[in-house]
N, CA, C and O of each residue as an XYZ file, in Angstrom:
312
protein
N       1.053     -1.299     -0.232
C      -0.066      0.321      0.548
C       1.360      1.414      0.018
O       2.560      1.501      0.281
N       0.334      2.138     -0.887
C       1.485      3.765     -1.063
C       0.456      4.740     -0.591
O      -0.752      4.538     -0.717
N       0.836      5.513     -0.192
C       0.404      6.875      0.242
C       0.296      7.904     -0.777
O       1.332      7.941     -1.441
N      -0.906      9.083     -1.293
C      -1.003      9.838     -2.033
C      -1.790     10.829     -1.549
O      -2.918     10.647     -1.092
N      -0.975     12.364     -1.674
C      -1.681     13.376     -1.317
C      -2.999     13.502     -1.954
O      -3.076     13.296     -3.166
N      -4.323     13.900     -1.100
C      -5.527     14.207     -2.044
C      -5.589     15.109     -3.302
O      -6.374     14.986     -4.242
N      -4.418     16.227     -3.115
C      -4.326     16.959     -4.376
C      -3.771     16.425     -5.633
O      -4.130     16.806     -6.747
N      -2.838     15.482     -5.391
C      -2.514     14.601     -6.508
C      -3.896     13.334     -7.009
O      -4.432     13.174     -8.106
N      -4.089     12.707     -5.858
C      -5.343     12.208     -6.175
C      -6.446     12.677     -6.885
O      -7.251     12.097     -7.614
N      -6.364     13.507     -6.633
C      -7.937     14.243     -7.498
C      -7.057     14.288     -8.953
O      -7.559     13.524     -9.777
N      -5.885     14.992     -9.444
C      -5.393     15.310    -10.509
C      -5.189     13.681    -11.499
O      -5.256     13.739    -12.727
N      -4.984     12.539    -10.897
C      -4.719     11.610    -11.147
C      -5.613     10.303    -11.521
O      -5.225      9.344    -12.189
N      -7.030     10.503    -10.878
C      -7.855      9.818    -10.425
C      -8.000      8.647    -11.576
O      -7.340      7.621    -11.412
N      -8.549      8.727    -12.330
C      -8.640      7.713    -13.105
C      -7.220      7.057    -13.829
O      -7.259      5.900    -14.247
N      -6.464      7.550    -13.899
C      -5.121      6.591    -13.654
C      -5.005      5.991    -12.832
O      -4.945      4.797    -13.124
N      -4.894      6.329    -11.282
C      -5.039      5.479    -10.255
C      -5.951      4.631     -9.978
O      -5.485      3.572     -9.556
N      -7.214      4.674    -10.054
C      -7.917      3.913    -10.084
C      -7.686      2.787    -10.838
O      -7.509      1.697    -10.293
N      -7.659      2.990    -12.551
C      -6.678      1.865    -13.071
C      -5.831      0.604    -12.636
O      -5.941     -0.611    -12.800
N      -4.819      1.556    -11.925
C      -3.497      1.142    -11.328
C      -4.228     -0.067     -9.842
O      -4.037     -1.257     -9.590
N      -4.931      0.836     -9.289
C      -5.724     -0.088     -7.801
C      -6.594     -1.540     -8.881
O      -6.279     -2.669     -8.504
N      -7.340     -1.489     -9.794
C      -8.156     -2.193    -10.570
C      -7.198     -3.327    -10.842
O      -7.617     -4.438    -10.516
N      -5.587     -3.245    -11.558
C      -5.066     -3.897    -11.928
C      -3.961     -4.495    -10.824
O      -3.412     -5.585    -10.983
N      -3.775     -3.818     -9.943
C      -2.773     -4.628     -9.177
C      -3.319     -5.056     -7.954
O      -2.709     -5.828     -7.213
N      -4.486     -4.579     -7.686
C      -5.434     -4.939     -6.522
C      -4.831     -4.332     -5.539
O      -5.503     -4.729     -4.587
N      -3.900     -3.531     -5.033
C      -3.335     -2.911     -3.648
C      -4.332     -1.824     -3.525
O      -5.002     -1.118     -4.279
N      -4.160     -1.975     -2.357
C      -4.481     -0.232     -1.749
C      -3.604      0.879     -2.102
O      -2.512      0.672     -2.631
N      -4.127      2.295     -1.775
C      -4.089      3.124     -1.887
C      -4.675      4.079     -0.408
O      -5.819      4.109      0.046
N      -3.248      4.903      0.171
C      -3.816      5.706      1.103
C      -3.920      6.874      0.734
O      -3.002      7.402      0.106
N      -5.060      7.537      1.040
C      -4.967      9.225      0.429
C      -5.027     10.152      1.845
O      -5.919     10.306      2.679
N      -3.991     10.564      1.752
C      -3.663     11.821      3.011
C      -3.933     13.191      2.587
O      -3.771     13.742      1.498
N      -4.418     13.642      3.793
C      -4.328     15.162      3.875
C      -3.569     16.011      4.637
O      -3.821     16.058      5.841
N      -1.976     17.248      3.818
C      -1.120     17.258      5.269
C      -0.730     16.075      5.971
O      -0.722     15.872      7.185
N      -0.361     15.218      4.889
C       0.469     14.012      5.986
C      -0.367     13.396      6.893
O       0.237     13.071      7.916
N      -1.683     13.085      6.884
C      -2.567     12.713      7.735
C      -3.252     11.966      6.727
O      -3.609     12.387      5.627
N      -3.459     10.407      7.372
C      -4.424      9.577      6.135
C      -5.910     10.025      6.463
O      -6.274     10.389      7.581
N      -6.743      9.948      5.306
C      -8.006     10.310      5.141
C      -9.019      9.368      4.614
O     -10.250      9.394      4.617
N      -8.447      8.819      4.318
C      -9.426      7.689      3.299
C      -8.381      6.470      2.827
O      -7.151      6.508      2.811
N      -9.118      5.569      2.515
C      -8.598      4.423      1.776
C      -9.221      3.620      0.583
O     -10.270      2.975      0.603
N      -8.499      3.766     -0.284
C      -8.869      3.538     -1.832
C      -8.271      1.959     -1.960
O      -7.089      1.622     -1.895
N      -9.725      0.903     -2.207
C      -9.272     -0.217     -2.840
C      -9.968     -0.929     -4.145
O     -10.631     -0.387     -5.030
N      -9.703     -1.966     -4.029
C     -10.445     -2.351     -5.512
C     -11.651     -3.572     -4.866
O     -11.572     -4.358     -3.922
N     -12.710     -3.297     -5.831
C     -13.980     -3.447     -5.847
C     -13.905     -4.722     -5.719
O     -13.062     -5.231     -6.458
N     -14.689     -5.695     -4.804
C     -14.689     -7.070     -4.547
C     -15.969     -7.566     -4.981
O     -16.590     -6.903     -4.150
N     -17.106     -8.339     -5.749
C     -17.994     -8.527     -5.806
C     -18.698     -9.059     -5.250
O     -18.848    -10.088     -5.909
N     -19.716     -9.154     -3.874
C     -20.562    -10.136     -2.906
C     -20.495    -11.839     -3.920
O     -20.898    -12.147     -5.042
N     -19.829    -12.545     -2.899
C     -19.722    -14.198     -4.068
C     -21.210    -14.691     -3.529
O     -21.694    -15.497     -4.324
N     -21.809    -14.504     -2.731
C     -23.317    -14.872     -2.581
C     -24.050    -14.442     -3.790
O     -24.452    -15.444     -4.382
N     -24.278    -13.692     -4.200
C     -24.519    -13.103     -5.239
C     -24.235    -13.270     -6.911
O     -24.959    -13.168     -7.901
N     -23.135    -13.506     -6.749
C     -22.766    -14.077     -8.247
C     -23.430    -15.415     -8.788
O     -23.720    -15.447     -9.985
N     -23.666    -16.413     -8.071
C     -24.294    -17.750     -8.442
C     -25.773    -17.658     -8.459
O     -26.446    -18.688     -8.458
N     -26.406    -16.289     -8.476
C     -27.461    -16.203     -8.602
C     -28.489    -16.314     -9.613
O     -29.600    -16.842     -9.657
N     -27.632    -15.523    -10.561
C     -27.930    -15.917    -11.673
C     -27.188    -16.737    -12.575
O     -26.598    -16.091    -13.441
N     -27.052    -17.941    -12.619
C     -25.681    -18.275    -13.389
C     -25.980    -18.362    -15.051
O     -24.980    -18.077    -15.710
N     -27.102    -18.685    -15.796
C     -27.404    -18.039    -17.086
C     -27.759    -16.844    -17.324
O     -28.720    -16.753    -18.089
N     -27.316    -15.869    -16.932
C     -27.061    -14.804    -17.278
C     -25.765    -14.080    -18.262
O     -24.541    -14.000    -18.163
N     -26.767    -13.642    -19.205
C     -25.509    -13.326    -20.339
C     -24.813    -14.404    -21.631
O     -24.054    -14.294    -22.593
N     -25.521    -15.342    -21.021
C     -25.506    -16.407    -22.176
C     -26.409    -16.548    -23.329
O     -27.606    -16.461    -23.056
N     -26.132    -16.721    -24.402
C     -26.598    -16.605    -25.513
C     -27.478    -17.667    -25.532
O     -27.013    -18.774    -25.262
N     -29.112    -17.525    -25.896
C     -29.786    -19.081    -26.412
C     -30.361    -18.795    -28.117
O     -30.190    -17.797    -28.817
N     -31.168    -20.230    -28.464
C     -31.701    -19.966    -29.939
C     -32.560    -21.038    -29.589
O     -32.395    -22.236    -29.362
N     -33.789    -20.049    -29.618
C     -35.525    -20.711    -30.289
C     -35.900    -21.307    -31.292
O     -35.997    -20.681    -32.347
N     -36.178    -22.535    -31.235
C     -36.357    -22.902    -32.358
C     -37.813    -23.013    -32.466
O     -38.457    -22.817    -31.436
N     -38.478    -23.315    -33.622
C     -39.437    -23.175    -34.263
C     -40.251    -21.544    -34.339
O     -39.639    -20.500    -34.566
N     -41.663    -21.637    -34.104
C     -42.731    -20.269    -33.512
C     -42.720    -20.640    -32.080
O     -43.160    -21.576    -31.414
N     -41.910    -19.325    -31.809
C     -41.559    -19.688    -30.390
C     -43.268    -19.223    -29.710
O     -43.653    -19.990    -28.828
N     -44.007    -18.340    -29.987
C     -45.571    -18.203    -29.824
C     -46.477    -19.088    -29.952
O     -47.359    -18.845    -29.128
N     -46.724    -20.018    -30.577
C     -47.189    -20.639    -30.904
C     -47.764    -21.804    -29.742
O     -46.986    -22.694    -29.400
N     -49.110    -21.753    -29.178
C     -49.104    -22.837    -27.810
C     -49.048    -24.148    -28.712
O     -49.237    -24.159    -29.928
N     -48.735    -25.336    -27.856
C     -48.100    -26.399    -27.900
C     -49.388    -27.196    -28.204
O     -50.358    -26.747    -27.594
N     -49.629    -28.190    -28.937
C     -50.801    -29.004    -29.258
C     -51.298    -29.459    -28.370
O     -52.520    -29.510    -28.513
N     -50.824    -29.970    -27.157
C     -51.457    -30.850    -26.324
C     -52.481    -29.730    -25.313
O     -53.614    -29.965    -24.893
N     -51.714    -28.573    -25.125
C     -52.488    -27.483    -24.896
C     -53.689    -27.081    -25.495
O     -54.483    -26.375    -24.875
N     -54.000    -27.638    -27.178
C     -55.198    -26.921    -27.596
C     -56.175    -28.406    -26.958
O     -57.384    -28.203    -26.852
N     -55.857    -29.269    -26.715
C     -56.182    -30.554    -26.319
C     -57.074    -30.823    -25.254
O     -58.180    -31.358    -25.174
N     -56.020    -30.129    -24.197
C     -56.990    -29.409    -22.812
C     -57.657    -28.586    -23.083
O     -58.464    -28.621    -22.153
N     -57.926    -27.877    -23.652
C     -58.713    -26.427    -24.115
C     -60.012    -27.015    -24.718
O     -60.968    -26.255    -24.566
N     -60.296    -28.171    -25.363
C     -61.702    -28.694    -25.597
C     -62.418    -29.546    -24.659
O     -62.040    -30.587    -24.121
N     -63.436    -28.967    -24.567
C     -63.809    -29.548    -23.275
C     -65.402    -29.892    -23.622
O     -66.121    -30.415    -22.770
């Protein structure tokens, strides 16, 4: 973990964030030599990662998706 002055952090924030995301190291932000904040990489919550395992996957629908299934028509005939 290295320290950086808040004014330097403001000037270089995009670069600083890219560095933290790549290295996963923490950065201590200081004001007048005193620590005021700690900038760390985001860690996603492990419990929600598998909540939607198929999200983002591509799929293909065969035939006419809106057409009712044949046995459905039989069930509707009373």
